[in-house]
C-alpha positions as CSV (number, residue, x, y, z in Angstrom):
1,X,50.9,-69.9,-32.4
2,X,49.3,-66.9,-31.0
3,X,49.5,-63.5,-32.7
4,X,50.1,-60.4,-30.7
5,X,48.2,-57.3,-31.8
6,X,50.7,-54.5,-32.3
7,X,48.0,-52.0,-31.0
8,X,46.5,-53.3,-27.9
9,X,49.0,-56.3,-27.3
10,X,46.2,-58.9,-27.0
11,X,47.2,-62.5,-27.9
12,X,44.8,-63.5,-30.6
13,X,44.5,-67.2,-31.9
14,X,46.6,-68.5,-34.9
15,X,45.3,-67.8,-38.3
16,X,43.5,-64.5,-37.1
17,X,43.3,-61.8,-39.6
18,X,42.0,-58.9,-37.2
19,X,42.4,-58.3,-33.5
20,X,39.4,-59.4,-31.4
21,X,39.7,-56.4,-29.1
22,X,40.6,-53.3,-31.2
23,X,40.1,-54.5,-34.8
24,X,43.5,-53.9,-35.8
25,X,44.8,-55.9,-39.0
26,X,47.1,-58.9,-38.0
27,X,50.0,-60.0,-40.3
28,X,50.8,-63.7,-40.6
29,X,54.4,-63.1,-40.9
30,X,54.7,-61.3,-37.6
31,X,57.4,-62.9,-35.6
32,X,55.9,-63.4,-31.9
33,X,59.1,-64.4,-30.5
34,X,60.5,-60.9,-31.3
35,X,57.5,-59.3,-30.0
36,X,57.6,-61.3,-26.9
37,X,61.3,-60.9,-26.2
38,X,61.6,-57.2,-27.3
39,X,61.1,-54.3,-25.1
40,X,57.8,-54.1,-23.2
41,X,55.4,-51.5,-24.5
42,X,53.1,-49.7,-22.1
43,X,49.5,-50.9,-22.1
44,X,47.2,-48.5,-23.6
45,X,43.5,-48.3,-22.4
46,X,41.3,-48.8,-25.4
47,X,39.3,-46.0,-26.6
48,X,35.8,-46.8,-25.5
49,X,32.8,-44.5,-26.2
50,X,32.2,-42.4,-23.0
51,X,28.7,-42.3,-22.0
52,X,27.6,-38.8,-21.0
53,X,24.5,-36.6,-21.4
54,X,24.9,-33.2,-22.9
55,X,22.6,-30.4,-24.0
56,X,23.2,-27.8,-26.5
57,X,24.6,-24.5,-25.1
58,X,22.7,-21.2,-25.7
59,X,25.0,-18.7,-26.9
60,X,22.3,-16.0,-27.8
61,X,22.8,-12.9,-25.7
62,X,21.0,-12.5,-22.5
63,X,20.1,-16.4,-22.5
64,X,21.2,-18.6,-19.5
65,X,24.2,-20.6,-19.9
66,X,25.6,-23.3,-17.5
67,X,29.3,-24.3,-17.4
68,X,29.9,-28.0,-17.1
69,X,33.3,-29.5,-15.8
70,X,35.4,-31.5,-18.3
71,X,34.3,-35.2,-18.6
72,X,36.7,-37.9,-17.0
73,X,37.6,-40.4,-19.5
74,X,36.4,-44.0,-18.8
75,X,33.7,-42.9,-16.4
76,X,30.0,-42.2,-16.7
77,X,29.1,-38.7,-16.0
78,X,25.5,-37.7,-15.2
79,X,25.2,-34.0,-16.1
80,X,22.1,-31.9,-14.9
81,X,20.2,-30.0,-17.4
82,X,20.4,-26.3,-17.5
83,X,18.0,-24.4,-15.3
84,X,15.2,-22.9,-17.6
85,X,14.1,-20.3,-15.2
86,X,15.8,-17.5,-13.2
87,X,16.3,-17.7,-9.4
88,X,13.6,-16.5,-7.4
89,X,14.1,-13.1,-5.9
90,X,14.6,-13.5,-2.1
91,X,14.7,-9.7,-1.4
92,X,11.9,-8.5,0.9
93,X,8.9,-6.9,-0.8
94,X,8.5,-3.2,-0.7
95,X,6.4,-1.9,2.0
96,X,2.7,-1.4,1.4
97,X,1.9,2.2,1.6
98,X,-1.6,3.0,2.6
99,X,-4.1,4.7,0.2
100,X,-4.4,7.7,2.5
101,X,-0.7,8.4,2.3
102,X,-0.9,8.1,-1.5
103,X,-3.7,10.7,-1.5
104,X,-1.8,13.4,0.4
105,X,-1.9,12.6,4.1
106,X,0.4,14.8,6.1
107,X,3.5,13.6,7.8
108,X,2.2,14.6,11.2
109,X,-1.3,13.0,10.8
110,X,-2.8,11.6,13.7
111,X,-0.8,13.8,16.2
112,X,-2.5,17.1,15.7
113,X,-1.3,20.3,14.2
114,X,2.4,21.8,14.2
115,X,2.5,24.7,16.7
116,X,6.2,25.2,16.9
117,X,9.3,24.4,14.8
118,X,13.0,24.8,15.0
119,X,16.0,23.7,12.9
120,X,19.8,23.8,12.9
121,X,22.3,23.2,10.2
122,X,25.8,22.3,11.6
123,X,28.8,22.4,9.2
124,X,31.0,19.5,8.7
125,X,29.3,17.1,11.2
126,X,27.4,14.7,9.0
127,X,29.1,11.7,10.5
128,X,27.6,12.4,13.9
129,X,24.0,11.8,12.8
130,X,23.5,8.3,14.4
131,X,25.4,9.4,17.5
132,X,23.4,12.5,18.1
133,X,20.1,10.7,17.7
134,X,21.1,7.7,19.9
135,X,22.4,10.1,22.7
136,X,19.2,12.3,22.5
137,X,17.1,9.3,23.1
138,X,19.1,8.2,26.1
139,X,19.2,11.6,27.5
140,X,15.3,11.7,27.3
141,X,15.1,8.3,29.0
142,X,17.3,9.4,31.8
143,X,15.3,12.5,32.6
144,X,12.4,10.4,33.9
145,X,9.6,12.8,32.8
146,X,6.1,11.4,34.1
147,X,3.9,10.3,31.3
148,X,6.6,10.6,28.6
149,X,6.5,8.2,25.8
150,X,9.6,7.7,23.5
151,X,9.5,6.0,20.2
152,X,10.9,5.8,16.7
153,X,8.4,6.2,13.8
154,X,8.8,6.4,10.1
155,X,6.5,9.1,8.7
156,X,5.3,9.4,5.1
157,X,4.2,12.5,3.1
158,X,3.4,13.1,-0.5
159,X,4.5,16.4,-2.2
160,X,6.0,16.0,-5.7
161,X,7.0,12.5,-4.7
162,X,6.2,10.2,-1.9
163,X,8.9,10.4,0.9
164,X,9.5,8.6,4.1
165,X,11.7,9.8,7.1
166,X,12.6,8.4,10.4
167,X,11.8,10.4,13.5
168,X,12.3,10.2,17.2
169,X,8.9,11.0,18.9
170,X,8.4,12.0,22.3
171,X,4.7,12.1,23.4
172,X,3.1,13.2,26.7
173,X,-0.6,14.4,27.1
174,X,-1.8,16.2,24.0
175,X,1.6,17.2,22.6
176,X,4.2,15.4,20.6
177,X,7.7,16.4,19.6
178,X,9.3,14.9,16.6
179,X,13.1,15.0,16.3
180,X,14.6,14.5,12.8
181,X,18.5,14.1,12.5
182,X,20.0,13.4,9.2
183,X,23.3,14.2,7.2
184,X,22.7,17.0,4.8
185,X,25.7,16.7,2.5
186,X,28.7,17.4,4.4
187,X,26.6,19.0,7.2
188,X,24.4,17.9,9.9
189,X,20.7,18.8,9.8
190,X,18.5,18.7,13.0
191,X,14.8,19.6,13.1
192,X,12.4,19.7,16.1
193,X,8.6,19.9,15.5
194,X,6.0,20.2,18.2
195,X,2.4,19.1,17.5
196,X,-0.6,19.5,19.7
197,X,-4.1,17.6,19.3
198,X,-6.6,18.9,21.8
199,X,-9.1,16.5,23.2
200,X,-12.7,16.3,21.9
201,X,-14.9,18.8,23.4
202,X,-18.0,17.6,25.2
203,X,-19.8,21.0,24.7
204,X,-19.2,20.7,21.0
205,X,-20.7,17.2,20.8
206,X,-23.7,18.3,22.6
207,X,-24.2,21.5,20.3
208,X,-24.0,19.4,17.2
209,X,-26.2,16.7,18.6
210,X,-28.9,19.3,19.5
211,X,-28.6,21.0,16.0
212,X,-29.1,17.6,14.4
213,X,-32.2,16.9,16.3
214,X,-33.5,20.3,15.5
215,X,-32.9,19.7,11.8
216,X,-34.6,16.2,11.9
217,X,-37.7,17.8,13.5
218,X,-37.8,20.7,11.0
219,X,-37.5,18.3,8.0
220,X,-40.2,16.1,9.4
221,X,-42.7,19.0,9.9
222,X,-41.8,20.6,6.4
223,X,-44.6,18.5,4.7
224,X,-47.3,20.0,6.8
225,X,-46.3,23.5,7.9
226,X,-48.4,25.1,10.6
227,X,-51.3,27.6,10.0
228,X,-51.7,31.0,11.9
229,X,-55.4,31.3,10.9
230,X,-56.6,30.8,14.4
231,X,-54.0,33.3,15.9
232,X,-50.5,33.3,17.2
233,X,-49.2,30.3,18.7
234,X,-45.8,29.6,20.3
235,X,-45.7,26.1,19.1
236,X,-46.5,27.1,15.6
237,X,-43.9,29.7,15.6
238,X,-41.2,27.3,16.8
239,X,-42.3,24.8,14.1
240,X,-42.0,27.5,11.5
241,X,-38.5,28.4,12.6
242,X,-37.5,25.0,12.6
243,X,-38.9,24.5,9.1
244,X,-37.1,27.4,7.8
245,X,-33.7,26.5,9.4
246,X,-33.9,22.8,8.4
247,X,-32.5,23.3,4.9
248,X,-29.6,25.5,6.1
249,X,-28.9,23.0,8.9
250,X,-28.8,20.1,6.3
251,X,-26.4,22.0,4.1
252,X,-24.1,22.6,7.3
253,X,-24.1,18.9,8.2
254,X,-23.4,18.0,4.6
255,X,-20.3,20.3,4.6
256,X,-19.2,19.1,7.9
257,X,-19.4,15.5,6.7
258,X,-17.1,16.3,3.6
259,X,-14.7,18.3,5.6
260,X,-14.5,15.7,8.2
261,X,-13.8,13.1,5.5
262,X,-11.1,15.3,4.1
263,X,-9.5,15.7,7.7
264,X,-9.5,11.9,8.0
265,X,-7.7,11.5,4.8
266,X,-5.2,14.3,5.2
267,X,-4.8,14.5,9.2
268,X,-6.1,11.1,10.2
269,X,-8.5,12.8,12.4
270,X,-12.3,12.4,11.5
271,X,-13.4,14.3,14.6
272,X,-11.0,17.4,14.1
273,X,-14.0,19.9,14.2
274,X,-15.1,18.4,17.6
275,X,-11.8,19.5,19.1
276,X,-11.1,23.1,20.3
277,X,-9.0,25.1,18.0
278,X,-7.1,26.9,20.9
279,X,-5.1,25.3,23.7
280,X,-6.0,26.2,27.2
281,X,-3.1,27.0,29.8
282,X,-2.5,23.5,30.9
283,X,-2.1,22.2,27.5
284,X,0.4,25.0,26.4
285,X,2.4,24.3,29.7
286,X,2.6,20.7,28.5
287,X,3.6,21.5,25.1
288,X,6.3,23.8,26.4
289,X,7.6,21.4,29.0
290,X,8.2,18.4,26.5
291,X,9.7,20.8,24.0
292,X,12.2,22.1,26.6
293,X,13.0,18.7,27.7
294,X,13.8,17.6,24.1
295,X,15.8,20.7,23.4
296,X,17.9,20.1,26.6
297,X,18.5,16.5,25.6
298,X,19.6,17.4,22.1
299,X,22.2,19.9,23.8
300,X,23.4,16.9,25.9
301,X,23.6,14.8,22.8
302,X,25.5,17.3,20.9
303,X,28.1,17.6,23.6
304,X,28.4,13.6,23.9
305,X,29.0,13.6,20.1
306,X,31.7,16.3,20.2
307,X,29.6,19.1,18.6
308,X,29.9,22.7,20.0
309,X,26.6,23.4,21.9
310,X,26.6,27.1,20.8
311,X,25.9,26.0,17.2
312,X,22.7,24.7,18.2
313,X,21.6,27.3,20.6
314,X,22.6,30.2,18.5
315,X,21.6,29.0,15.1
316,X,18.2,27.6,16.2
317,X,15.2,29.3,14.4
318,X,13.0,29.0,17.4
319,X,9.3,29.8,17.3
320,X,6.9,30.4,20.3
321,X,4.2,27.9,20.7
322,X,1.0,29.3,19.4
323,X,-2.1,28.9,21.1
324,X,-4.5,28.8,18.1
325,X,-4.0,25.3,16.2
326,X,-6.2,26.1,13.3
327,X,-8.4,28.8,12.1
328,X,-11.5,26.7,11.5
């Protein structure tokens, strides 16, 4: 007679001592009839070993830990090993700043020298910075000034630290106006700077070229100076003058090369000393024209943004355009 296992209800052959499924001990005096006719017992799934792959958790501070979902009994669960490396940084790399900016290049380098500047500080209007800048750009475009180029530029300058600021630029001819609008705490700060870069003078190029040729001739004749034993000679006098002035001219050109290199590093203008240091009448008129156009557009932008125009016209620290750009 078959023997019913009391643990897993498996029918085992007669004379069995242990269950063939769960290994429970069977008793010979067990009454199979009572077990069969008695109340049915719920079938319980045997406890089989669950196959799973696990890894030791890292509990040290600062180390990577991965939380796994709880295993499901009776199923095989393939678990991924923890990631040993941190995720790659997908943030954009910082902008590459040129070496010339790190060495102290001025903010308006490449656009000439500042000849006029004005600034305004409007109280409790810091939220209107973007609106004023956008409205000023649209107003400049609508004016249709011939030859006017409007762009946005990020300028960099080093003082105690390297700083970058966004400007609205308006360029025409040899003049450029830079408009800077930014929140200043609770207030709105507006700055307008006019720069001028005069064109290279052909007369200066001709004079420097002539001096360079005279220096080369004098240095070439310094090895065999002329003699006045046979009397005065105009050619000998000219040769003597060239020989005597060749060394000062050489020093002059060495200084010119060094200062031009510094001008290239700081002002992005290696030919700065080939440009006139004083604006002519037409260049001064162009600078005044573009500056007045930017000021009028700024007033229109303030009105569009809901700012009182008198706060700009009355508080502006205006300066006249100076004709002389530099002293050297």
